[in-house]
C-alpha positions in Angstrom: 0.0 0.0 0.0 2.8 2.4 0.8 4.5 1.7 -2.5 1.2 2.2 -4.4 0.7 5.6 -2.8 4.2 6.7 -3.6 3.9 5.5 -7.2 0.6 7.4 -7.5 2.2 10.5 -6.2 5.2 10.2 -8.6 2.9 9.7 -11.5 0.9 12.8 -10.7 4.2 14.9 -10.4 5.5 13.5 -13.7 2.2 14.4 -15.4 2.2 18.1 -14.3 5.9 18.5 -14.7 5.8 18.0 -18.5 4.3 21.0 -20.3 3.6 18.9 -23.4 0.9 17.0 -21.5 -1.3 20.1 -21.3 -1.6 20.3 -25.1 -2.4 16.6 -25.5 -4.9 16.2 -22.6 -7.3 19.0 -21.8 -8.5 17.2 -18.7 -5.3 17.9 -16.8 -5.9 20.5 -14.1 -2.7 21.5 -12.3 -4.5 22.9 -9.2 -6.5 19.7 -8.7 -3.4 17.6 -9.2 -1.5 19.6 -6.6 -4.3 19.0 -4.1 -4.2 15.3 -4.9 -0.5 15.2 -4.4 -0.8 16.8 -1.0 -3.5 14.4 0.0 -1.4 11.4 -1.1 1.6 12.8 0.9 -0.5 13.3 4.0 -1.8 9.7 3.9 1.8 8.6 3.4 2.9 10.6 6.4 0.2 9.1 8.6 1.0 5.6 7.7 4.8 6.1 8.0 4.4 7.7 11.4 2.6 4.5 12.6 5.3 2.4 11.0 8.0 4.4 12.7 6.5 3.8 16.2 6.3 0.1 15.5 9.8 -0.2 14.1 11.3 1.8 17.0 9.8 -0.6 19.5 9.6 -4.0 17.8 11.7 -3.7 14.6 10.8 -4.3 11.0 9.7 -7.9 11.6 7.6 -7.1 14.7 10.0 -9.4 16.7 8.6 -12.4 14.9 11.4 -14.9 14.7 9.7 -17.3 12.3 8.9 -14.4 9.9 12.6 -13.3 10.0 13.9 -16.8 9.3 11.4 -17.3 6.5 12.3 -13.9 5.0 16.0 -14.6 5.2 15.6 -18.1 3.7 13.7 -16.6 0.7 16.4 -13.9 0.3 19.1 -16.6 0.2 17.2 -18.5 -2.5 16.7 -15.4 -4.6 20.4 -14.6 -4.3 21.3 -18.0 -5.6 23.1 -19.0 -2.4 23.2 -22.3 -0.7 23.7 -20.9 2.8 21.0 -22.0 5.3 19.1 -19.4 7.2 20.5 -20.4 10.5 24.1 -20.2 9.2 23.4 -16.9 7.6 21.9 -15.4 10.7 24.8 -16.6 12.8 27.3 -15.1 10.5 25.5 -11.7 10.3 25.0 -11.5 14.1 28.3 -12.6 15.3 30.7 -11.4 12.7 31.7 -7.7 13.0 33.7 -7.5 9.8 37.1 -7.1 11.3 38.8 -10.2 10.0 40.5 -10.7 6.7 39.7 -8.6 3.7 36.6 -9.8 1.8 35.6 -9.3 -1.7 32.5 -7.3 -2.4 29.7 -9.2 -4.0 28.2 -7.4 -6.9 24.4 -7.2 -6.7 21.9 -7.2 -9.5 19.2 -4.7 -10.1 19.1 -3.4 -6.5 22.8 -2.5 -6.1 25.6 -4.4 -4.4 25.8 -5.3 -0.8 28.1 -2.3 -0.5 29.6 -3.5 2.8 31.8 -6.4 2.3 30.5 -8.1 5.5 27.8 -10.5 6.7 26.1 -12.7 4.1 26.9 -10.4 1.2 23.4 -10.7 -0.4 22.4 -8.0 -2.9 19.6 -5.6 -2.1 17.3 -7.2 -4.7 17.6 -10.5 -2.8 15.8 -8.8 0.1 13.2 -7.3 -2.1 14.8 -3.8 -2.0 14.7 -2.3 -5.5 16.6 1.0 -6.0 16.2 3.2 -9.1 19.3 3.7 -11.2 20.7 7.2 -11.1 20.0 7.8 -14.8 16.3 6.8 -14.5 15.8 8.9 -11.4 17.1 12.0 -13.1 15.0 11.4 -16.2 11.7 10.8 -14.3 11.6 7.1 -15.3 11.4 4.5 -12.6 11.8 0.7 -12.4 8.0 0.2 -12.1 8.1 -2.9 -14.2 10.5 -4.5 -11.8 8.4 -3.3 -8.8 5.2 -4.7 -10.2 6.6 -8.1 -10.8 8.2 -8.3 -7.4 5.3 -7.3 -5.1 4.9 -10.6 -3.3 4.1 -11.1 0.3 7.4 -12.8 1.1 9.3 -9.6 0.4 6.9 -7.1 2.1 9.5 -5.9 4.6 11.9 -5.3 1.7 9.3 -3.3 -0.1 8.9 -1.1 2.9 12.6 -0.3 2.8 12.2 0.4 -0.9 9.6 3.0 -0.1 12.0 4.7 2.3 14.8 4.7 -0.2 12.6 6.1 -2.9 11.5 9.0 -0.6 15.1 9.8 0.3 16.3 9.6 -3.3 18.6 6.6 -2.9 19.8 5.4 -6.3 22.5 3.1 -7.8 24.9 3.8 -10.6 27.5 6.4 -11.4 27.0 10.0 -10.2 28.5 12.9 -12.1 28.8 16.6 -11.5 28.9 16.4 -7.7 32.0 18.3 -6.7 31.1 19.5 -3.3 34.5 18.9 -1.7 35.9 21.8 -3.8 33.2 24.3 -3.0 35.0 25.9 -0.1 38.0 26.9 -2.2 36.0 28.8 -4.8 35.1 32.4 -4.4 31.7 33.9 -4.7 28.5 34.4 -2.7 27.6 32.7 0.5 29.9 31.3 3.2 30.6 28.1 1.3 31.5 29.9 -2.0 29.8 30.4 -5.2 31.0 27.0 -6.3 28.1 25.5 -4.6 25.7 27.0 -7.2 27.3 24.9 -9.9 26.4 21.8 -7.8 22.8 22.1 -8.9 23.0 20.9 -12.5 20.1 20.4 -14.9 19.8 16.8 -13.6 19.5 18.1 -10.1 16.8 20.5 -11.0 14.8 17.8 -12.7 15.2 15.5 -9.8 14.1 18.2 -7.4 10.7 18.4 -9.1 10.1 14.8 -7.9 11.4 15.5 -4.4 8.8 14.8 -1.7 7.8 17.3 0.9 10.0 17.9 3.8 7.7 16.3 6.4 7.6 13.2 4.3 11.4 13.2 4.1 11.8 13.7 7.9 9.5 10.8 8.8 11.4 8.6 6.3 14.7 9.7 8.0 13.2 8.8 11.4 12.2 5.4 10.2 15.7 4.8 8.8 17.3 5.8 12.2 14.8 3.7 14.2 15.5 0.7 12.0 19.3 1.0 12.4 19.0 1.6 16.1 16.8 -1.4 16.6 19.1 -3.6 14.6 22.2 -2.3 16.5 20.7 -2.7 19.9 19.4 -6.2 19.2 22.4 -7.9 17.5 23.2 -9.7 20.8 20.7 -12.0 22.4 19.2 -11.0 25.8 16.7 -12.4 28.2 14.1 -10.2 26.5 14.4 -11.6 23.0 16.3 -13.4 20.3 18.9 -11.6 18.1 17.9 -13.1 14.8 15.3 -10.4 13.8 17.9 -7.7 14.4 20.5 -9.6 12.4 18.3 -9.8 9.4 17.6 -6.1 9.6 21.3 -5.4 9.8 21.8 -7.6 6.7 19.2 -5.6 4.8 20.8 -2.3 5.8 24.2 -3.7 4.8 23.0 -4.4 1.3 22.1 -0.7 0.7 24.3 1.1 3.2 26.7 2.6 0.8 23.9 3.8 -1.6 22.0 5.3 1.3 25.0 7.2 2.6 25.7 8.5 -0.9 22.2 9.9 -1.2 22.2 11.3 2.3 25.6 13.0 1.7 24.1 14.8 -1.3 21.0 15.7 0.7 23.1 17.1 3.5 25.0 19.4 1.2 21.9 20.6 -0.5 20.1 21.3 2.8 23.1 23.1 4.1 23.4 25.2 0.9 19.7 26.1 1.1 20.1 27.0 4.8 23.0 29.3 4.2 21.4 31.1 1.3 17.7 31.1 2.1 16.1 34.2 3.6 12.6 32.9 4.2 12.4 31.8 7.9 10.0 28.9 7.1 12.3 27.5 4.5 15.3 27.9 6.8 13.5 25.9 9.5 12.6 23.2 7.0 16.2 23.0 5.8 17.4 22.7 9.5 15.0 19.8 10.1 16.1 18.0 6.9 19.8 18.6 7.7 19.5 17.5 11.3 17.6 14.3 10.4 20.0 13.4 7.6 23.0 13.7 9.9 21.3 11.5 12.6 20.4 8.9 10.0 24.0 8.8 8.7 25.3 8.3 12.3 22.8 5.4 12.8 23.9 3.7 9.6 27.6 4.0 10.4 27.2 2.8 14.0 25.3 -0.3 12.7 27.5 -1.3 9.8 30.9 -0.3 11.2 33.8 -2.0 9.4 31.4 -3.3 6.8 31.9 0.1 5.2 35.7 -0.3 5.1 35.8 -0.7 1.4 33.5 2.3 0.7 36.4 4.7 1.1 35.1 7.2 -1.5 31.6 7.3 0.2 33.1 7.9 3.6 35.5 10.5 2.3 32.7 12.4 0.6 30.6 12.2 3.7 33.5 13.4 5.9 34.1 16.4 3.6 30.5 17.4 3.7 30.5 17.3 7.5 33.7 19.4 7.7 32.0 22.0 5.5 29.3 22.3 8.1 31.8 22.5 10.9 34.0 25.1 9.1 30.9 27.3 8.6 29.7 26.9 12.2 30.0 30.6 12.9 27.7 31.5 10.0 25.2 28.9 11.3 25.3 30.6 14.7 24.5 34.0 13.1 21.5 32.5 11.3 19.9 31.0 14.3 20.7 29.9 17.8 18.9 26.6 17.0 21.9 25.6 14.8 23.7 24.2 17.9 21.8 21.0 17.4 23.1 20.8 13.8 26.7 21.3 15.0 26.2 18.7 17.6 24.9 16.2 15.1 27.7 17.0 12.7 30.4 16.5 15.3 28.8 13.3 16.5 28.7 11.9 12.9 32.4 12.9 12.4 33.4 11.2 15.6 31.7 8.0 14.7 33.4 7.6 11.3 36.5 5.9 12.7 34.3 2.8 13.2 34.3 2.2 9.5 38.1 1.4 9.4 39.7 1.5 5.9 40.7 -0.8 3.1 44.2 -1.2 4.6 42.6 -3.1 7.5 43.7 -0.5 10.1 41.9 -1.3 13.4 39.2 1.3 14.3 40.9 2.0 17.6 44.0 3.3 15.9 41.9 5.5 13.6 40.1 6.7 16.7 43.3 7.6 18.4 44.6 9.4 15.3 41.3 11.4 15.1 41.9 12.7 18.6 45.4 13.8 17.7 44.1 15.5 14.6 41.4 17.4 16.5 44.0 18.6 19.0 46.3 19.8 16.3 43.5 21.7 14.6 42.7 23.4 17.9 46.3 24.3 18.5 46.8 25.7 15.0 43.6 27.8 15.3 44.8 29.4 18.6 48.3 29.9 17.1 47.1 31.7 14.0 44.5 33.9 15.7 45.9 34.7 19.1 49.4 33.4 19.8 49.9 32.4 23.4 53.1 31.7 25.4 53.7 28.0 25.9 54.3 26.4 29.3 57.7 25.2 28.2 58.8 28.8 27.6 59.4 28.4 23.8 59.5 31.6 21.8 57.2 32.7 19.0 59.8 31.8 16.4 60.1 28.3 17.8 56.4 27.9 17.7 56.2 29.0 14.1 58.9 26.5 13.2 57.1 23.7 15.0 53.8 24.5 13.3 55.5 24.5 9.9 57.0 21.1 10.6 53.7 19.7 11.7 52.1 21.2 8.5 54.6 19.4 6.3 54.0 16.1 8.1 50.2 16.4 7.9 49.4 18.1 4.6 45.8 17.0 4.4 45.1 18.2 7.9 46.8 21.5 7.2 44.8 22.0 4.1 41.6 21.5 6.1 42.8 24.1 8.6 43.6 26.6 5.8 40.1 26.1 4.4 38.6 27.2 7.7 41.0 30.2 8.0 40.0 31.4 4.6 36.3 31.2 5.6 37.0 33.0 8.9 38.8 35.8 7.1 36.5 36.3 4.2 34.4 38.9 5.9 37.4 41.1 6.6 38.2 44.2 4.7 39.8 44.0 1.3 43.1 45.5 2.4 44.6 42.9 4.7 47.7 45.1 5.1 45.7 47.6 7.0 44.2 45.2 9.5 46.5 46.2 12.4 46.6 49.9 11.7 43.2 50.9 13.2 39.9 49.8 14.6 39.0 46.8 12.3 35.2 46.6 12.1 35.4 42.8 11.4 37.5 42.0 14.4 34.4 40.7 16.2 33.6 38.4 13.3 37.0 36.8 13.5 36.9 36.4 17.3 33.5 34.7 17.0 34.9 32.5 14.3 37.7 31.4 16.6 35.3 30.8 19.5 33.0 28.8 17.2 35.9 26.7 15.9 37.1 25.9 19.4 33.6 25.0 20.6 33.1 22.7 17.6 36.4 20.9 18.0 35.8 20.5 21.7 32.4 18.9 20.9 34.1 16.7 18.4 36.8 15.6 20.9 34.2 15.1 23.6 32.2 12.8 21.3 35.3 10.8 20.5 36.5 10.4 24.0 33.1 9.4 25.4 32.4 7.3 22.3 29.0 8.8 21.8 26.8 6.7 19.7 29.3 3.8 19.6 27.9 0.2 20.0 28.3 -1.4 23.4 30.9 -3.9 22.2 33.0 -1.0 21.0 32.9 0.6 24.5 34.1 -2.6 26.1 36.8 -3.1 23.5 38.1 0.5 23.7 38.0 0.4 27.5 40.9 -2.0 27.9 44.2 -0.7 29.2 46.0 -1.0 25.9 43.6 1.4 24.1 43.5 3.8 27.1 47.3 4.0 27.0 47.1 5.1 23.4 45.1 8.2 24.3 47.3 11.3 23.8 46.8 12.4 27.4 49.7 14.9 27.4 48.4 16.6 24.2 44.9 16.8 25.8 46.3 18.3 29.0 48.5 20.8 27.1 45.5 22.0 25.0 43.3 22.1 28.0 45.8 24.2 29.9 46.1 26.5 27.0 42.4 27.1 26.9 42.1 27.4 30.6 44.8 30.1 30.7 43.4 32.0 27.7 41.7 34.7 30.0 44.9 35.4 31.8 46.9 35.7 28.5 44.1 37.9 27.0 44.1 40.3 30.0 47.9 40.4 30.1 48.0 41.4 26.4 45.2 43.8 26.9 47.0 45.6 29.8 50.3 45.6 27.9 48.8 47.2 24.8 48.2 51.0 24.4 44.6 52.0 24.6 44.4 53.2 21.0 45.8 49.8 19.7 43.6 47.5 21.8 41.2 47.0 18.9 43.9 46.1 16.4 45.0 42.5 15.8 48.0 41.4 17.9 51.3 40.8 16.3 51.3 37.5 14.4 47.5 37.0 15.1 44.2 37.9 13.6 42.2 39.2 16.6 42.7 42.2 18.9 43.2 42.1 22.7 39.8 43.6 23.1 38.2 40.8 21.1 40.2 38.2 23.0 38.8 39.6 26.2 35.2 39.3 25.0 35.6 35.6 24.3 37.9 34.6 27.1 35.2 33.3 29.5 33.7 31.1 26.8 37.2 29.9 25.8 37.8 28.9 29.4 34.5 27.0 29.5 35.6 25.0 26.5 38.9 24.3 28.3 36.9 22.9 31.2 34.9 20.7 28.9 38.0 19.3 27.3 39.8 18.9 30.6 36.9 17.1 32.2 36.4 14.6 29.4 40.1 14.0 29.3 40.2 13.1 33.0 37.0 11.0 32.9 38.0 9.0 29.8 41.1 7.8 31.6 39.4 7.1 34.9 41.2 4.3 36.8 43.9 4.0 34.2 47.7 4.2 34.8 48.0 7.2 32.5 46.0 9.6 34.6 47.6 8.2 37.9 51.1 8.9 36.5 50.1 12.6 36.0 48.2 13.0 39.2 50.4 15.9 40.4 49.8 17.9 37.2 46.1 17.2 37.0 45.5 18.1 40.6 47.5 21.3 40.3 45.5 22.4 37.2 42.1 21.7 38.8 43.0 23.4 42.1 44.5 26.4 40.3 41.3 26.9 38.3 39.3 26.6 41.5 41.3 29.2 43.3 41.1 31.6 40.4 37.3 31.2 40.2 36.4 31.5 44.0 35.7 34.9 45.5 38.6 36.7 47.0 37.1 36.6 50.4 36.9 32.8 50.5 40.5 32.5 49.2 41.8 34.9 51.7 40.2 33.0 54.6 41.4 29.6 53.4 45.0 30.9 52.8 45.1 32.6 56.2 45.4 36.1 54.7 42.3 37.8 55.9 41.9 41.4 54.7 39.2 43.9 55.5 38.4 47.3 54.2 40.5 47.1 51.0 38.9 47.8 47.6 37.9 44.3 46.3 38.8 43.8 42.6 41.6 46.4 42.8 43.6 44.1 45.1 44.0 41.2 42.7 43.9 41.0 39.0 41.3 38.9 37.2 38.7 40.1 39.6 36.1 40.0 36.8 36.8 36.3 36.4 36.2 35.5 40.1 32.8 37.0 40.0 31.5 34.7 37.3 29.3 32.1 38.9 29.1 29.8 35.8 32.9 29.6 35.7 33.0 28.8 39.4 30.5 26.0 38.9 32.5 24.6 36.1 35.7 24.8 38.1 34.0 22.8 41.0 32.8 20.2 38.5 36.3 19.8 37.1 37.8 19.2 40.6 35.0 16.7 41.3 35.9 14.8 38.1 39.6 14.8 39.1 38.8 13.5 42.6 36.6 10.7 41.4 39.1 9.7 38.7 42.1 9.6 40.9 40.4 8.1 43.9 41.6 8.1 47.5 45.2 7.8 46.7 45.6 11.6 46.1 44.9 12.3 49.8 47.5 9.8 51.0 50.2 11.1 48.7 52.6 13.8 50.0 52.6 15.5 46.6 48.9 16.1 46.4 47.4 16.0 49.9 48.0 19.7 50.5 46.3 20.8 47.3 43.4 18.4 47.8 42.9 19.7 51.4 42.9 23.3 50.2 40.4 22.5 47.5 38.0 20.8 49.9 38.0 23.7 52.2 37.4 26.1 49.3 34.4 24.0 48.3 33.0 24.3 51.8 33.7 28.0 51.7 31.8 28.4 48.4 28.8 26.5 49.9 28.9 28.5 53.1 29.2 31.8 51.2 26.0 31.1 49.2 23.9 29.7 52.1 24.9 32.2 54.7 26.1 35.0 52.5 22.9 37.1 52.8 22.9 37.1 56.6 26.6 37.9 56.7 26.2 40.9 54.4 23.3 42.2 56.5 25.6 42.0 59.6 28.4 43.8 57.7 30.7 40.8 57.8 31.4 40.4 54.1 35.1 39.8 53.3 37.2 41.4 50.6 35.7 40.8 47.2 33.3 38.4 48.8 30.2 40.4 48.5 27.4 38.7 46.6 26.6 41.9 44.7 29.9 41.5 42.8 29.0 38.1 41.4 27.6 37.6 37.9 24.6 35.4 38.2 21.0 35.1 39.2 19.4 33.6 42.2 19.0 30.4 40.2 22.7 30.4 39.4 23.5 30.8 43.1 21.3 27.8 43.9 23.1 25.8 41.3 26.4 26.8 42.7 25.3 25.7 46.2 24.1 22.4 44.7 27.3 21.8 42.8 29.5 22.6 45.8 27.6 20.3 48.1 27.4 17.5 45.5 31.2 17.7 45.0 31.8 17.7 48.7 29.6 14.7 49.2 31.3 12.8 46.3 34.8 13.6 47.7 33.8 12.4 51.2 32.5 9.2 49.7 35.6 8.7 47.5 38.3 9.6 50.1 36.6 8.0 53.1 38.6 7.9 56.2 41.8 9.1 54.4 40.5 12.7 54.6 42.7 14.7 57.1 40.9 15.1 60.4 41.2 18.9 60.4 39.7 19.1 56.9 37.0 16.7 57.9 36.2 18.8 61.0 35.8 21.9 58.8 33.5 20.1 56.4 31.3 18.8 59.2 31.1 22.2 60.7 30.1 23.8 57.4 27.5 21.1 56.8 26.0 21.6 60.3 25.8 25.3 59.7 24.0 24.9 56.3 21.6 22.3 57.7 20.8 24.5 60.7 20.1 27.4 58.4 17.8 25.1 56.4 16.0 24.0 59.6 15.7 27.5 61.0 15.3 29.6 57.9 13.9 27.1 55.5 12.0 29.8 53.6 15.1 31.9 52.7 15.7 32.6 49.0 18.4 30.0 48.4 16.1 27.1 49.7 13.4 28.0 47.3 15.1 25.6 44.8 14.6 22.0 45.6 18.0 20.9 44.1 19.8 22.9 46.8 17.9 21.1 49.6 18.4 17.7 48.1 22.2 18.2 47.6 22.6 19.4 51.2 20.7 16.4 52.5 23.0 14.1 50.5 26.0 15.9 51.9 24.8 15.4 55.4 24.0 11.8 54.8 27.5 11.1 53.5 29.0 12.8 56.5 27.0 10.6 58.8 27.8 7.4 57.0 31.5 7.9 56.3 33.7 7.6 59.4 36.6 9.8 60.3 40.2 8.7 60.0 40.4 7.8 63.6 37.3 5.6 63.3 34.9 7.9 65.0 31.6 9.0 63.5 30.3 12.4 62.7 28.3 14.3 65.4 25.9 16.0 63.0 23.4 13.1 62.9 21.0 14.9 65.1 20.6 17.9 62.8 20.4 15.7 59.7 17.6 13.6 61.3 15.7 16.8 62.3 16.0 18.3 58.8 14.8 15.1 57.2 11.8 14.8 59.5 10.9 18.4 58.6 11.3 17.8 54.8 9.5 14.5 54.6 6.3 16.6 54.1 7.9 19.0 51.7 5.6 20.1 48.8 8.2 19.0 46.3 7.9 15.2 45.9 11.6 14.8 45.0 12.7 16.5 48.2 10.3 14.5 50.3 11.6 11.3 48.6 15.2 12.1 49.5 14.3 13.0 53.0 12.5 9.6 53.5 15.4 7.8 51.9 17.8 9.4 54.3 15.5 8.4 57.3 15.5 4.9 56.0 19.3 4.9 55.9 19.3 6.2 59.5 17.0 3.3 60.6 19.3 0.8 58.8 22.3 2.1 60.7 20.8 1.9 64.2 18.7 -1.3 63.7 20.5 -4.6 63.2 17.4 -6.4 61.9 13.9 -5.2 61.6 11.0 -7.3 62.9 8.7 -8.9 60.3 5.5 -7.1 59.5 2.3 -9.2 59.2 -0.8 -7.5 57.8 -3.9 -9.6 57.9 -6.1 -9.3 54.8 -9.4 -10.8 53.8 -9.4 -12.6 50.5 -12.3 -12.1 48.1 -13.5 -13.8 45.0 -13.4 -10.6 43.1 -9.6 -10.1 43.6 -7.9 -9.9 40.2 -4.4 -9.4 41.5 -3.4 -13.0 41.3 -0.5 -12.2 39.0 0.8 -9.6 41.5 0.4 -12.0 44.5 2.5 -14.7 42.8 5.1 -12.2 41.7 6.5 -11.4 38.2 10.1 -11.6 37.0 11.6 -9.0 34.6 11.7 -11.4 31.7 8.0 -12.4 32.1 7.0 -8.8 32.3 8.9 -7.9 29.1 7.5 -10.8 27.2 4.0 -9.7 28.2 4.7 -6.2 27.1 6.0 -7.3 23.7 3.1 -9.6 23.2 
């Protein structure tokens, strides 16, 4: 039925798209035909939406094992093979395509398997019939083939055929698609005028047959749901067999390359339309199509993995298209703030491409490691070209230039990609580049935003690589072994993180050292001015925190991070000190000062007042503490820094909880006034939540190894905060439930974790009193945490609870027999699926 609707729609479009038909047939009415086309598309959308819901939950075969085996058996017979269905399913489900190189089997009619893995059956064997590229461009389809193949045994294959027809998936040679060179050509638009030549006469004719965007989006959703269901079900579980998912994976393997080719072209066309379209409605439609196409490509690559190792040209074209989007991320941000989702989808797709391997049989983990190195080099080159910063090793600017030139020679392709982005970032500058550093350049802000957007995109790319976002489960376990973790360039990650974290200090130093009339001119050897560097410094530091956190978390428990514990702890504590208020730092360091003008006493006072940066610094320290474990508080090289950081965390919490009362009493310290902080009341509540959560995590991780004097300070701060909550529960900071829940968790951890001398905390009384008060809190989440804490108290003081017997009267009308006998998880899941 879906295929008949789609063919009827194509027939209507073909009729009205030929002007000669109007002269031959007077009954043709274009307006009526357009209405009929819209009705057909609406019916298709409704049916495909129902199909998408079914595929997402139960797959293409509705979790019917007998149907999957029968379908696969018939596909093997059509393909002329002798492999039994059981053997074929075992091969497709267990083999991941990482063994010896395999020859690609050429398909007939429906295209080749395109993957080089699994059973190697052609698409036509599964009942998937793709149009040739020539027929698609000339409005002639393979309807004769379709009509002779519409049998019930291939109904699932015909459903996939409909999806491919909607997305424009074809087989055969493609000519005139030169999108990888569009960035180098001059002209209109951020991607160059070369993109306009991409739309040839064939593309225009094909565009007339293109379905509406809602229809394309639902087809993309079905494609992603099918790939995700096949990927999640390739291993047998207690909830079902893996055979259905294996057949679905084989079907996708037969058309994977063709689908990626079509989606690559669609991504480029959507992106070109988005960059050049002025109509808000059309821009929104292009965003939806671009986002859906990127997600569908990620789902296909994560499913097929090394089955795409032979499709190097397809993967290369896809990678080039994604890099075009990333290179123009600043232009996307200027179009709409909603483009962040597109950038995230693009970086996720780029990070998942190492799973495909290559024809040289290079393991994906090596390609994954090299991708991390390439991303770090691109980030270092961007900072070096736009705002040169002094290195930690004390090397001069000349030495840095020599090092960059040597790296460019050893990585020509990567350097070429960097130069493409630089040309895009500089294209909005004035025509006379020699005058850039002679006065106030009006495009300085554009270049600084381009640098910031580049750093944020590369940080997102590295984050997706390190956390292996979208990777199959077996890849997580394979990459988690010590051999792969040791291959992570941790020193490069820490160097780049340190460079980003110190960017505000370098920007302010350059700003103060430059004369006021030259502060809007680009620095020597760079492309942005000190003033522009100051405007993006806070965001650059946030990117540094993101990269630092994921670097530490990805090596959690590994020998690599433990060997660099002193450096990692030093970086996290230094960032925390530079973000805390001057009053807290003064008290912790024993240099209490009163009556001195706050931000004039210490440089970077504007940075200390940023609550978001302080929150991120606390989270970075928490990541370091959890990654390194309790060993850092038992080592002489790190115990002092850790102790200082723990007291600073307590000071941040105390300052937010009791800061208002202290200011009313005139007890505010130097630079510690809440009026000098950048942030709303909600930001302050989030800061209190973050500080108390980090303290609770550190107490649980360090246990009794925490020094007694530090533990006494933490218990005292916790007691004061809980007392304030108990007495002044209606104060402004406790309006937010997250602040109350985090403080309860901190108190519970203090009670449960003993001191180093074996003693227990003495704050159990105030914790129980607060929990008793909050068990009736209007917020259900707060009441739940309070009741959970009371249960933990009862478990600590009661060795064994007495049994509870509740007499009940059984009735004939009781329908809860299944509940009384109990249900296992597998039984419940089978009932849900049935």
